[in-house]
C-alpha positions in Angstrom: 23.4 -13.8 30.2 24.3 -17.4 30.9 27.4 -19.2 31.5 29.0 -20.5 28.4 29.3 -23.9 29.8 25.5 -24.2 30.2 24.7 -23.2 26.7 22.9 -25.4 24.4 24.1 -26.7 21.1 22.6 -25.6 17.8 21.3 -29.1 17.2 19.6 -29.1 20.5 17.9 -25.7 20.0 16.9 -26.8 16.5 15.2 -29.9 17.7 13.8 -28.7 21.1 12.7 -25.2 20.1 12.0 -25.4 16.2 11.2 -29.2 16.1 13.5 -29.9 13.4 16.0 -32.8 13.4 18.5 -31.4 11.0 19.5 -28.2 9.2 18.7 -27.5 5.5 21.1 -26.7 2.8 23.4 -23.9 4.0 21.8 -23.4 7.4 24.1 -25.5 9.4 27.3 -23.7 7.8 25.7 -20.2 8.6 25.1 -21.0 12.2 28.5 -22.8 12.7 30.2 -19.6 11.2 28.5 -17.3 13.7 29.2 -19.8 16.5 32.9 -19.4 15.8 32.4 -15.5 16.0 32.9 -14.8 12.5 30.8 -12.5 10.0 28.7 -14.1 7.2 26.5 -13.3 4.4 23.6 -15.5 3.7 21.9 -15.6 0.4 19.0 -17.8 0.3 15.6 -17.7 -1.7 12.5 -16.6 0.2 11.1 -19.6 1.9 14.6 -21.1 2.3 14.9 -20.8 6.1 17.1 -17.8 6.5 15.6 -16.8 9.9 16.7 -19.9 11.6 20.5 -19.0 10.5 20.3 -16.3 13.2 17.7 -17.5 15.4 19.4 -20.7 16.6 22.9 -19.1 17.1 21.3 -16.3 19.0 19.9 -18.7 21.3 23.0 -20.7 21.6 25.5 -17.9 22.1 26.0 -15.9 25.2 23.9 -12.8 25.3 21.1 -11.1 23.4 20.6 -11.4 19.6 19.9 -8.2 17.8 18.0 -8.4 14.6 17.8 -5.2 12.5 14.7 -5.3 10.5 13.0 -2.9 8.0 9.3 -3.2 8.9 7.4 -3.0 11.9 4.8 -5.8 10.8 7.7 -8.0 9.8 9.2 -7.6 13.4 5.9 -8.1 15.2 5.2 -11.1 12.9 8.7 -12.6 13.8 8.2 -11.8 17.6 4.8 -13.6 17.8 6.0 -16.6 15.9 9.1 -16.9 18.3 6.9 -16.4 21.3 4.6 -19.3 20.3 7.9 -21.4 20.5 8.7 -20.1 23.9 11.5 -17.9 22.9 11.7 -14.6 24.8 11.5 -12.2 21.7 10.8 -8.6 21.7 10.7 -5.7 19.3 11.5 -2.1 19.9 9.7 0.3 17.5 7.7 3.5 17.2 4.3 2.0 17.4 4.8 0.6 20.9 2.6 1.8 23.6 4.3 3.5 26.4 3.3 0.6 29.0 4.8 -2.0 26.6 8.0 0.3 26.1 8.4 0.5 30.0 7.8 -3.5 30.3 10.4 -4.1 27.5 13.2 -1.9 29.1 12.3 -3.6 32.3 12.9 -7.1 30.5 16.1 -6.0 28.9 17.8 -4.8 32.3 16.7 -8.0 33.9 17.8 -10.2 31.0 14.7 -11.5 30.2 15.1 -10.9 26.3 16.9 -13.6 24.0 16.3 -11.9 20.8 15.5 -8.1 20.2 14.1 -7.0 16.8 14.8 -3.3 16.1 14.6 -0.9 13.1 18.0 0.5 11.8 16.8 4.1 12.7 16.1 3.0 16.3 19.3 1.1 16.8 21.4 3.8 15.5 19.9 6.3 17.9 22.8 7.4 20.3 20.7 6.8 23.4 19.4 3.4 22.0 23.0 2.2 20.9 24.3 3.4 24.3 21.7 1.6 26.3 22.2 -1.8 24.2 26.0 -1.6 24.5 25.6 -2.2 28.3 24.6 -5.8 27.7 26.4 -8.7 26.1 25.4 -9.1 22.5 25.4 -12.5 21.2 25.2 -11.6 17.2 23.8 -8.8 15.1 21.6 -10.1 12.2 20.9 -7.5 9.4 17.7 -8.9 7.6 16.6 -7.7 4.0 20.3 -6.7 3.8 19.8 -5.8 0.1 18.3 -2.5 1.6 22.0 -1.5 2.5 23.1 -1.3 -1.0 22.5 1.7 -3.3 22.1 -1.1 -5.9 19.5 -3.0 -4.2 15.9 -3.1 -5.6 14.5 -1.7 -2.2 17.3 0.9 -1.0 16.8 2.4 2.4 19.4 5.1 3.0 18.9 4.7 6.7 20.5 1.3 6.3 23.9 2.8 5.3 24.5 3.9 8.8 24.9 0.2 9.8 28.6 0.6 8.8 29.3 1.9 12.2 28.0 -1.3 14.2 31.7 -2.7 14.6 32.5 0.6 16.7 29.3 0.4 18.6 29.3 -3.3 19.2 33.0 -4.5 18.8 33.6 -8.0 18.5 30.1 -9.2 17.9 29.7 -11.4 14.7 27.4 -10.0 12.0 25.1 -12.0 9.7 23.9 -10.1 6.5 20.7 -11.9 5.1 18.7 -11.5 1.9 16.8 -13.4 -0.7 18.1 -11.4 -3.6 21.2 -9.7 -4.6 23.0 -9.8 -7.8 26.9 -9.9 -7.8 27.1 -6.1 -7.8 24.6 -5.8 -4.9 26.5 -8.4 -2.9 29.9 -6.5 -3.4 28.4 -3.2 -2.5 26.6 -4.7 0.5 29.8 -6.2 1.9 31.8 -3.0 1.4 29.2 -0.7 2.9 28.8 -2.9 6.1 32.5 -3.4 6.4 32.6 -6.9 6.3 35.5 -7.7 3.9 36.4 -11.0 5.5 32.8 -12.4 5.7 32.1 -15.9 4.6 29.5 -15.6 1.6 26.9 -18.6 1.5 25.0 -18.6 -1.7 22.3 -20.9 -2.0 20.7 -21.7 -5.2 18.0 -19.2 -6.2 16.0 -21.8 -8.2 12.6 -22.2 -7.0 11.1 -25.5 -8.6 7.7 -24.9 -7.1 7.2 -21.7 -9.0 5.7 -21.7 -12.4 7.1 -18.8 -14.4 5.2 -17.3 -17.3 5.1 -13.8 -19.0 2.7 -12.9 -21.7 2.5 -9.9 -24.0 -0.5 -7.6 -23.0 -3.5 -8.3 -24.9 -6.5 -7.2 -22.8 -4.9 -6.8 -19.4 -8.1 -7.1 -17.4 -9.3 -10.3 -19.2 -5.7 -11.7 -18.8 -5.7 -11.0 -15.0 -9.3 -12.4 -14.5 -8.4 -15.5 -16.3 -5.3 -16.1 -14.1 -7.2 -15.4 -10.8 -10.1 -17.5 -11.8 -7.7 -20.4 -11.3 -6.6 -19.3 -7.9 -9.9 -18.9 -5.8 -8.4 -20.2 -2.5 -5.3 -18.8 -0.8 -3.9 -15.5 -1.6 -3.1 -13.9 -4.8 -0.8 -10.6 -5.2 -1.1 -8.3 -8.2 1.8 -5.8 -8.7 1.1 -2.4 -10.4 3.5 0.4 -11.4 1.3 3.2 -9.8 -0.9 3.9 -6.8 -3.6 5.0 -9.0 -3.6 1.8 -10.7 -3.6 -0.4 -7.7 -6.9 1.5 -6.7 -8.4 1.1 -10.2 -7.6 -2.6 -10.6 -8.7 -3.4 -6.8 -11.9 -1.8 -7.8 -12.3 -3.9 -11.3 -11.8 -7.0 -9.1 -14.4 -6.3 -6.5 -16.8 -5.4 -9.2 -16.3 -8.7 -10.5 -17.1 -10.3 -7.1 -13.5 -10.9 -6.0 -12.2 -9.7 -2.5 -9.4 -7.3 -3.5 -7.8 -4.8 -1.4 -5.3 -2.0 -2.9 -1.9 -1.4 -0.9 0.5 1.4 -1.5 2.6 4.1 0.1 -0.3 6.8 -0.2 -2.5 4.9 2.2 -2.9 5.9 5.9 -1.1 3.7 8.5 -4.7 2.6 9.7 -5.7 1.7 6.2 -2.3 -0.4 5.7 -2.6 -2.1 9.1 -6.2 -3.2 8.2 -5.4 -4.3 4.7 -2.3 -6.4 6.4 -4.5 -7.7 9.1 -6.9 -9.2 6.6 -4.1 -10.6 4.4 -2.4 -12.2 7.4 -5.7 -13.8 8.8 -5.9 -16.3 6.1 -8.9 -14.9 4.1 -9.0 -15.8 0.5 -8.2 -12.7 -1.2 -6.1 -10.6 -3.8 -4.0 -7.7 -2.8 -3.4 -5.3 -5.5 -0.2 -3.3 -4.6 2.6 -1.4 -5.6 6.3 -2.5 -4.6 5.3 -0.8 -1.0 3.6 -4.4 -0.4 6.9 -6.0 -0.2 9.3 -7.2 2.6 8.0 -9.2 5.5 5.1 -11.0 3.4 5.2 -14.4 5.4 2.0 -15.9 4.2 2.7 -19.3 2.9 -0.2 -19.8 0.7 0.3 -17.1 -1.7 -0.7 -19.1 -4.9 -0.4 -16.6 -7.7 1.5 -13.3 -8.2 0.8 -11.2 -11.2 2.7 -8.2 -12.6 0.6 -5.9 -14.5 3.5 -3.5 -15.3 7.1 -4.7 -15.7 9.7 -4.3 -12.7 12.6 -2.3 -13.4 15.2 -5.2 -12.6 15.2 -8.9 -12.3 16.1 -8.4 -8.7 13.0 -6.8 -8.1 10.9 -9.4 -10.2 12.4 -12.2 -8.3 11.8 -10.8 -5.0 8.1 -10.1 -5.7 7.5 -13.5 -7.3 9.3 -15.0 -4.5 6.4 -14.1 -2.3 4.1 -16.9 -3.9 4.5 -20.6 -2.8 6.6 -20.2 0.5 5.1 -23.4 1.7 6.8 -25.2 -1.3 3.4 -26.0 -3.0 3.0 -25.2 -6.7 2.2 -21.5 -7.2 1.9 -19.5 -10.5 3.5 -16.2 -11.4 2.6 -14.2 -14.6 4.2 -11.0 -16.0 2.1 -8.9 -18.5 4.4 -6.6 -20.4 4.2 -4.6 -23.5 6.3 -2.3 -25.8 5.0 0.9 -24.2 6.1 -0.4 -20.8 9.6 -0.8 -22.1 9.9 2.3 -23.9 8.5 4.3 -21.0 10.9 2.8 -18.7 13.9 3.7 -21.0 12.4 7.2 -21.3 12.0 7.8 -17.5 15.6 6.5 -17.0 17.0 8.9 -19.6 15.5 11.7 -17.8 16.8 10.6 -14.5 19.1 12.9 -12.7 21.0 10.2 -11.0 24.8 10.1 -11.5 26.2 8.5 -14.9 27.5 5.6 -13.2 24.4 4.7 -11.5 22.3 5.4 -14.7 24.4 2.8 -16.6 23.8 0.2 -13.8 20.1 0.8 -13.9 20.2 0.8 -17.7 21.8 -2.8 -17.6 19.3 -4.1 -15.1 16.4 -2.6 -17.2 18.0 -4.3 -20.3 18.1 -7.6 -18.5 14.6 -7.4 -17.4 13.5 -6.6 -21.0 15.3 -9.5 -22.5 13.8 -11.7 -19.8 10.5 -10.9 -21.5 11.1 -11.9 -24.7 13.4 -15.0 -24.3 12.5 -17.7 -26.3 14.6 -20.2 -24.0 13.9 -21.4 -20.6 12.7 -18.5 -18.8 13.9 -19.9 -15.4 17.5 -20.2 -16.6 17.5 -16.8 -18.0 16.2 -15.4 -14.7 18.9 -17.2 -12.6 21.8 -16.3 -14.9 20.9 -12.7 -13.8 22.2 -13.9 -10.3 25.3 -15.6 -11.7 23.6 -19.0 -11.3 23.6 -21.4 -14.5 21.2 -24.1 -14.8 22.6 -27.1 -16.8 19.3 -28.2 -17.9 16.0 -26.3 -18.8 13.8 -26.0 -15.5 10.4 -27.8 -16.9 8.1 -25.5 -15.1 8.2 -22.2 -17.1 5.9 -21.3 -20.0 8.5 -21.6 -22.7 9.6 -25.1 -21.4 6.0 -26.3 -21.2 5.0 -24.6 -24.7 8.1 -24.1 -26.7 8.1 -20.6 -28.6 8.3 -20.7 -32.3 10.4 -18.2 -34.1 10.3 -17.0 -37.7 12.7 -14.7 -39.8 11.1 -11.1 -39.0 13.9 -9.4 -41.3 11.4 -8.1 -43.7 8.6 -7.4 -41.1 10.9 -5.4 -39.4 12.1 -3.5 -42.3 8.3 -2.9 -43.1 7.8 -1.5 -39.6 10.8 0.6 -39.6 10.1 2.1 -43.1 6.3 2.9 -42.0 7.8 4.8 -38.9 10.2 6.8 -40.9 7.9 7.6 -43.9 5.3 9.0 -41.3 7.9 11.3 -39.9 8.1 9.3 -36.6 5.0 11.2 -35.2 2.5 8.3 -34.6 2.2 5.4 -32.1 1.9 1.5 -32.7 -1.8 1.6 -33.7 -1.5 4.0 -36.5 1.7 2.2 -37.8 -0.2 -0.8 -37.9 -3.2 0.9 -39.6 -0.9 2.1 -42.4 0.8 -1.4 -43.0 -2.6 -3.0 -43.1 -4.2 -0.3 -45.4 -6.7 0.6 -42.9 -8.2 4.2 -43.8 -9.2 6.7 -40.9 -9.4 10.4 -40.7 -5.5 10.7 -39.5 -4.4 8.5 -42.4 -6.4 10.4 -45.1 -5.5 13.9 -43.5 -1.8 13.1 -43.8 -2.0 11.5 -47.1 -0.5 8.3 -45.8 -2.6 6.2 -48.0 -0.3 7.4 -50.9 2.9 6.2 -49.2 4.6 3.0 -50.6 4.2 1.3 -47.2 0.4 1.6 -47.1 -1.1 -1.7 -47.3 2.0 -3.9 -47.7 1.2 -5.8 -44.5 -2.4 -6.4 -45.2 -1.9 -10.0 -44.8 -1.4 -10.0 -41.2 -3.6 -8.6 -38.2 -3.3 -5.6 -36.1 -2.1 -7.8 -33.2 0.7 -9.5 -35.3 2.0 -6.0 -36.4 2.1 -4.7 -32.7 3.9 -7.8 -31.6 6.5 -7.0 -34.3 6.8 -3.5 -33.0 6.9 -4.5 -29.3 9.9 -6.9 -30.1 11.8 -4.0 -32.2 11.3 -1.8 -29.1 12.7 -4.6 -26.9 15.7 -4.6 -29.3 16.1 -0.9 -28.9 15.5 -0.2 -32.6 12.5 1.7 -32.0 11.8 4.1 -29.0 8.8 6.4 -27.8 8.9 10.0 -27.4 6.6 12.9 -26.9 3.5 13.1 -24.8 1.4 10.7 -27.1 3.7 7.9 -27.3 5.1 8.4 -30.8 7.4 5.9 -32.3 10.9 7.1 -33.4 13.9 5.3 -34.9 17.0 4.4 -32.8 19.2 5.2 -35.6 22.4 3.2 -34.9 20.2 0.1 -34.4 17.7 0.5 -37.0 19.8 1.3 -39.9 21.5 -2.1 -40.1 18.1 -3.6 -40.2 16.8 -1.3 -42.8 19.8 -2.1 -45.1 19.4 -6.0 -44.9 23.0 -6.3 -42.9 21.1 -7.8 -40.0 18.8 -10.8 -40.0 16.1 -10.6 -37.2 14.4 -13.7 -35.7 11.3 -12.8 -33.9 9.0 -14.7 -31.5 5.8 -15.9 -32.7 3.4 -14.8 -30.0 1.2 -17.8 -28.9 -2.5 -17.9 -28.5 -3.6 -19.3 -25.3 -5.5 -22.5 -25.7 -9.3 -22.1 -25.1 -11.1 -24.3 -22.9 -13.7 -26.6 -24.7 -17.2 -27.2 -23.1 -17.8 -30.7 -23.0 -21.2 -30.3 -21.4 -24.4 -30.4 -23.5 -24.6 -27.7 -26.0 -26.3 -24.6 -25.0 -28.7 -24.6 -28.1 -30.0 -28.0 -27.2 -31.3 -26.6 -23.7 -33.3 -24.0 -25.5 -36.9 -24.4 -26.5 -37.6 -24.5 -30.1 -38.7 -20.8 -30.7 -35.5 -19.6 -29.3 -32.9 -21.7 -31.2 -33.0 -19.7 -34.4 -32.5 -16.6 -32.6 -29.6 -17.8 -30.7 -27.9 -19.0 -34.0 -28.6 -15.6 -35.4 -26.8 -14.1 -32.5 -24.0 -16.2 -32.6 -23.5 -15.7 -36.3 -23.5 -12.0 -35.5 -21.1 -12.4 -32.9 -18.7 -14.4 -35.0 -18.7 -11.6 -37.6 -18.0 -9.0 -35.0 -15.2 -11.3 -33.4 -13.6 -11.8 -36.8 -13.6 -7.9 -37.5 -11.9 -7.2 -34.2 -9.7 -10.3 -34.3 -10.9 -11.5 -30.9 -12.2 -14.6 -29.7 -16.2 -14.5 -29.9 -16.6 -15.2 -26.1 -15.0 -12.0 -25.2 -17.9 -10.2 -26.6 -20.7 -12.3 -25.1 -20.6 -15.7 -23.6 -23.1 -18.4 -24.9 -24.7 -18.3 -21.6 -25.5 -14.4 -22.1 -26.8 -15.0 -25.8 -28.8 -17.8 -24.2 -30.7 -15.4 -22.2 -31.1 -12.7 -24.6 -32.6 -15.4 -26.9 -35.1 -16.4 -24.1 -35.8 -12.8 -23.2 -36.0 -11.4 -26.7 -35.7 -7.7 -25.3 -37.5 -5.0 -27.3 -35.3 -2.3 -26.5 -32.0 -0.9 -24.8 -33.6 -0.8 -21.3 -34.7 -4.4 -21.5 -31.4 -5.6 -22.9 -29.8 -3.9 -20.1 -31.3 -6.0 -17.6 -29.7 -9.3 -18.9 -26.9 -10.4 -16.6 -23.6 -10.1 -18.6 -24.7 -6.9 -20.4 -23.0 -4.1 -18.8 -23.0 -0.4 -19.6 -20.0 -0.6 -22.0 -21.2 -3.5 -24.0 -24.6 -2.1 -24.2 -23.1 1.0 -25.5 -20.9 -1.2 -28.0 -23.1 -3.8 -29.2 -26.8 -2.8 -28.1 -27.8 -1.6 -31.4 -26.5 -4.3 -33.4 -28.1 -7.0 -31.0 -31.5 -5.6 -31.1 -31.1 -5.2 -35.0 -30.6 -9.0 -35.1 -33.4 -9.7 -32.9 -35.8 -7.8 -34.9 -34.6 -9.3 -38.2 -35.4 -12.5 -36.6 -38.8 -11.3 -35.8 -39.9 -10.1 -39.2 
């Protein structure tokens, strides 16, 4: 398009077009490699400035840059941003109006496009590639390049056709870019694209502004609401494992007064566009999504990413939490996990019809993800090791660094759990196993005469939550698996036997209870009139007893503010009680009779 002698330098473009005085990290080397006409693979974390690596040389080299991009929304965002900078950028995709398509073709013919964004499917159409081959192409950038690899976490088969690019566009340097690719994915990516001699530029995956936390599930909705309560400004993303769950969780959040929208592959194009539009508008909101809400999320102020279900691999997990804090500001990530998640993921993988080699690789990644949830060391260090990056010091910004995990010798506890599973014929789930160990009688236990077993009540000194934590960790180790329709626990003999025989010592993590906030303001009881104070005290005593029985914090049942309103209103029946803020249908059903009985006792 332009005489080589008149082409600007990368430094000039960087300063004049993008307003930066110098390249960051590996950007300069990536630009220089392409300027020399060589292929390069660039791996940088989200927010690391990958786009500049191809945008700058596309504007410096003779011809038009082609950027292969997976999503229309991502293309349109990039084009809009470049046009704000005065760059003649355009996107060619299926949603273009006929008038816009004709204008684009006219601009291409007259040399009025500097950078063209296009999907792999569109680029590889014979008519399109033949049309573009008429022009001088400065470079071809393959964005989100992990989609090329079958081992990548967002594999797209149509990307495999990009191997034909050297034949379609000979002597055009190529740049493959991604934020997450482990060593196996990188090798496969270079092999598929036919870039054996490409320079590989690997930046650190470490994101110091991300606080990385994982918690065992212990009341999913409560944990989610507590987390989101700290992030009322900006955006939050909540990832779920199924479409139905995204809809259900989004509704729960809306019922709690939050602006929350579901996003998944089952939505219509109109619904997806509407959600993306609201998200990109800067509105304070929560997107509850499957992994369909992924690539191309450029909003800089995502302050929080929560996983309600465990991702299938560290790659997928890192890609998704990477959508937080693109502006470099402190952002929080929380992964909630449970033994059922682990066992279910293993079961689905066992049932997969994938080739054995692929299943082994998927198994390896799944086990790395499970190990990441239960690690007692620096969580960031464990995550980065999955990408072959080794930190010399703990990160200082993950939950295990801030609040180190205690461990204990769990050999006997593990033996008790395994024995209970074996003696109950491997037919029951975690709740019943915990009941057997704690000596809690119920219909199932009596019907099966489990109260006559030697293991019945041998763990009564610990809570149900404690035993379920032991069970979860034994599932993580693979000593226990789930089977059947109802999630029954079974023994994995080769792993469980050495533990039962005492040949292997088991260290378990002591699950931490989150510190509860303390109200430093005036006590509620002091704000009540004299006649309501004894009623309030009686309600608190009832609540405390109920909380101890359920082994939950008292405020989970009712906040003090709710008990205050009950004491003041002194309702006489369920209908009146239901009118009090904080007494929903579920709590009315569960606690209504006890609350009314307490009030009646105080009145007598």
